[in-house]
C-alpha positions as CSV (number, residue, x, y, z in Angstrom):
1,M,-53.3,68.0,34.3
2,N,-50.3,65.8,33.2
3,P,-47.2,67.6,34.3
4,Y,-45.2,65.7,31.6
5,C,-47.2,67.4,28.9
6,L,-46.8,71.0,30.0
7,P,-45.4,73.3,27.4
8,A,-41.8,74.7,27.9
9,T,-43.2,78.2,28.4
10,T,-45.2,77.1,31.4
11,H,-41.9,75.8,33.0
12,S,-40.1,79.0,32.2
13,Y,-42.9,81.2,33.7
14,L,-42.7,79.1,36.9
15,E,-38.9,79.5,37.0
16,R,-39.2,83.2,36.5
17,A,-42.0,83.5,39.1
18,A,-39.7,81.7,41.6
19,E,-36.9,84.0,40.7
20,S,-39.0,87.1,41.2
21,L,-40.2,85.7,44.5
22,R,-36.6,85.3,45.6
23,E,-35.9,88.9,44.5
24,A,-38.9,90.0,46.7
25,I,-37.8,88.1,49.7
26,T,-34.2,89.5,49.6
27,A,-35.1,93.1,48.6
28,T,-34.2,95.5,51.3
29,E,-36.4,98.4,49.8
30,V,-40.2,98.0,50.6
31,P,-41.3,99.1,47.1
32,T,-39.1,96.8,45.4
33,R,-40.2,94.0,47.6
34,Y,-43.9,94.7,46.8
35,A,-43.3,95.1,43.0
36,C,-41.2,91.8,42.7
37,A,-43.9,89.9,44.7
38,H,-46.6,91.2,42.5
39,V,-44.5,90.2,39.3
40,A,-44.0,86.8,40.8
41,A,-47.7,86.3,41.1
42,L,-48.2,87.5,37.5
43,R,-45.6,85.2,36.1
44,A,-47.3,82.3,38.1
45,A,-50.6,83.2,36.5
46,A,-48.9,83.3,33.1
47,A,-47.6,79.9,33.6
48,L,-51.2,78.5,34.1
49,I,-52.6,80.5,31.2
50,A,-49.8,79.2,29.0
51,A,-50.8,75.6,30.1
52,K,-54.6,75.9,29.8
53,A,-55.4,78.6,27.3
54,V,-56.8,77.5,24.0
55,P,-55.8,79.7,21.1
56,T,-58.7,81.5,19.4
57,P,-58.7,82.1,15.7
58,V,-57.8,85.6,14.6
59,T,-60.7,87.4,13.2
60,A,-60.8,90.5,11.0
61,R,-61.9,92.7,13.9
62,R,-59.4,93.2,16.8
63,R,-60.7,92.1,20.0
64,A,-60.1,94.1,23.2
65,Q,-56.9,93.0,25.1
66,K,-57.4,91.2,28.3
67,N,-54.9,91.5,31.3
68,A,-53.5,88.4,32.9
69,W,-56.0,88.4,35.8
70,V,-59.0,88.3,33.5
71,L,-57.4,85.5,31.4
72,L,-56.7,83.5,34.6
73,T,-60.3,83.8,35.5
74,E,-61.3,82.5,32.2
75,V,-59.1,79.5,32.1
76,A,-59.3,78.7,35.9
77,P,-62.5,80.1,37.4
78,E,-61.7,78.5,40.7
79,L,-58.8,81.1,40.9
80,G,-61.1,84.0,40.6
81,E,-60.5,85.3,44.1
82,W,-56.8,85.1,43.7
83,A,-57.1,87.0,40.4
84,A,-59.2,89.7,42.0
85,F,-56.8,90.0,44.9
86,F,-53.8,90.5,42.7
87,A,-55.6,92.8,40.2
88,A,-56.5,95.0,43.0
89,G,-52.7,95.4,44.0
90,A,-51.6,96.4,40.2
91,S,-51.9,100.0,40.7
92,K,-49.7,99.8,43.9
93,R,-47.2,97.9,42.0
94,A,-47.1,100.5,39.2
95,A,-46.6,103.1,41.9
96,A,-43.8,101.2,43.7
97,E,-42.1,100.6,40.2
98,A,-42.2,104.3,39.5
99,G,-40.4,104.8,42.8
100,S,-43.0,105.9,45.1
101,T,-41.9,105.2,48.7
102,R,-45.4,105.9,50.1
103,A,-47.3,103.6,47.7
104,V,-47.0,100.5,50.1
105,T,-46.2,99.9,53.7
106,E,-43.7,97.2,55.0
107,R,-46.5,95.2,56.2
108,E,-48.4,95.3,52.8
109,A,-45.1,94.3,51.1
110,D,-44.5,91.4,53.5
111,D,-48.1,90.3,53.1
112,L,-47.9,90.3,49.4
113,V,-44.7,88.2,49.4
114,R,-46.4,85.6,51.6
115,E,-49.6,85.6,49.3
116,S,-47.5,85.4,46.1
117,D,-45.6,82.4,47.7
118,R,-48.9,80.7,48.4
119,F,-50.2,81.5,45.1
120,L,-47.3,79.9,43.2
121,A,-47.9,76.8,45.1
122,V,-51.5,76.8,44.3
123,I,-50.5,77.2,40.5
124,E,-47.9,74.4,40.8
125,Q,-50.4,72.0,42.3
126,S,-53.1,72.9,39.7
127,L,-50.6,72.1,37.0
128,G,-49.9,68.5,38.8
129,L,-46.5,69.6,40.1
130,S,-45.3,69.3,43.6
131,P,-45.3,72.8,45.1
132,H,-42.0,74.4,46.0
133,V,-40.8,74.6,49.5
134,S,-42.1,77.8,51.0
135,Y,-39.5,80.5,50.9
136,E,-40.2,81.5,54.5
137,R,-38.7,78.2,55.6
138,Q,-35.5,78.7,53.5
139,L,-34.6,82.1,54.6
140,P,-31.6,83.3,56.7
141,L,-31.9,86.0,59.3
142,R,-32.9,89.4,58.0
143,A,-31.5,92.6,59.3
144,G,-32.0,93.0,63.1
145,G,-31.8,89.3,63.7
146,A,-35.4,88.4,62.9
147,H,-36.3,85.7,60.4
148,W,-38.5,86.8,57.4
149,G,-42.0,86.7,58.5
150,E,-41.2,86.3,62.2
151,G,-43.9,87.7,64.4
152,R,-46.8,86.6,62.0
153,G,-47.0,82.9,63.0
154,V,-44.3,81.7,60.8
155,L,-42.3,78.7,62.0
156,N,-38.9,80.0,63.1
157,E,-36.9,76.8,62.4
158,R,-33.6,77.8,63.8
159,A,-35.0,78.6,67.1
160,G,-37.3,75.5,67.1
161,R,-40.3,77.6,68.0
162,S,-43.4,79.2,66.4
163,A,-42.8,82.8,66.1
């Protein structure tokens, strides 16, 4: 795909996805981290849908609405596993957004942030863009002195070692 021919909407969704990912990374509350990470993935999917979807003519009968994950699979079948993964987390995101503190664990939230970060890079590459620098490598210390993602094989650049 020619990155110079992408619609402005695609670039807007990508920026909003990156913004949601930054919010997820810096969030101190677990439900907020999970919800923002899921929204980041949703916005990344919307960017690809905006770039690849072909409008269909409006018919007299209304067709059933499709969610972003179904649409993503239609315009990019190779991303079907990603779509299924994020679709499975939609109910947890809804519970987290509703204020449930038991909807997700800290580990689930951190895992989703990492997967959303990877997914955004996959979307950027599929659009012919250079992927962003992983947010794990840009982050300052979290509370308690640990780098975000530390203990899960993420490079701890400040210490110059693999965590």
